[in-house]
Phi, psi and omega in degrees: 000178184266141178277135179237118177246129182304327185263008181240147176247010179287149186248103178206159178249150178226130177271133175297130182248163173296179184291204183306136181297133181277128181278071183224148180300132181240153178273139181276162178297326179302314185292329185266323189232306191297313187297322181285321179292322178299320179299321183283320190268332186253120180285124182274153177308153186275353185272012174155165179283175178308319183300340184267359184295337181292350176259356178285157181305151177267129175259132175262131181244126181260107193245134169081171184294339180269001177059048174288140185263133173233153179231140181212143174293141186296324179297325182283315189296325182285000170296336176275125176306324180300311185281333176296321179292325181291314185292329176282335185268203185259007188276340182272128177293108187295326182291323182248355182048059178243143175237130180260131178229069190298333185266354181277149177271129176305320180296326179282314184296323179300325180291324181295314179293321178300318178295319180297325183272324190246349183078009177202173172214155185295140350283138187293156176268119184246144178261124179268107183297316189295321180262357178051056181214163181255145176211165182269138178302141181055022181291342181276351180282144184292141181300137181091344181279164179300126177088358181293149181284129175263113186270351182236160182223136175287130184251108183299327183294324180258350178072021183223163167284130179235156177296126182300317182298328173293319177294322179291319177303315183293321177297319179297323176298317181294321181270359175076035180251087184297319183292327180288328175299310180298322179293317179297321181290324178294318178296321180294329177294343181263356180282153181216163175073028180269136180290148180306316181302318178295318180295318181291321179292320176292327177296314180296325174296317178300321180288330181281343190232018174231153179292158181304328183272007175299124182243012184247291186296314182296317179297324179301313179295319180294318179296324184291319180292321179293322177296326185249034184298330179295328177276320182290330184287343175266002185270123177295327176300316180304317180300310179298319180296320181291327176290331177289324175083192183125165182300332178307318187278332174291313178297327176296317176300316177299315183296320182289320176299319178293321176301314179295320178297318180297325181288319178297318179298321180292320181293323182278345181292140180291146183261000000 
């Protein structure tokens, strides 16, 4: 929900967290969920197990407008249906084994590669056994301090800061990595202190880069805005965005109407 301080005019939301972090060894999301599900859901190449991928050819990936270079083993990269198609087709430069991704953000693509190799990406998702809850690695560090988690990334195309997990989710949609989508969505639900303008800009990006039938990330934003309506209705950014319009706000209207109907049904039900 949104934090509201009487003496402050800032517009941001904060998720209630459990009490003091327990200094106890925690299991990562990779250890508990991702690794096993990736094995089940993603068909690995037939020429060897994961341990043999170090002998597969290296693919060079040229990412972003500044042409940053990444390297990945072909067998790991082809866990993505998108890249598997490229490697099988004529889009891969056969002599140099290079793939160009000029529109991708290096900060996002590095998270995609980290997931393909490790089953998670920084900050890791950790399970707190004692409180039976999930939390992000380094989440207790103060913003701006060394090692603090950066929840947003500047997106040149929109000219705004966007939520990194939303960008990762949309990249996973594009590359055909369903498990990465689930991981990114869960991580985004643990973020806090995000400005209203960033939420709305990220929601617009999500709508522009997910299919019409997406029922996860779009619904996440609709539910977030409804839960935090008292903050959003005071937001000048929200007013400007609504005046601009778009499918996001029609879906928001429908979701709020359904929410009101649910409340009315509960109120009228016999006790």
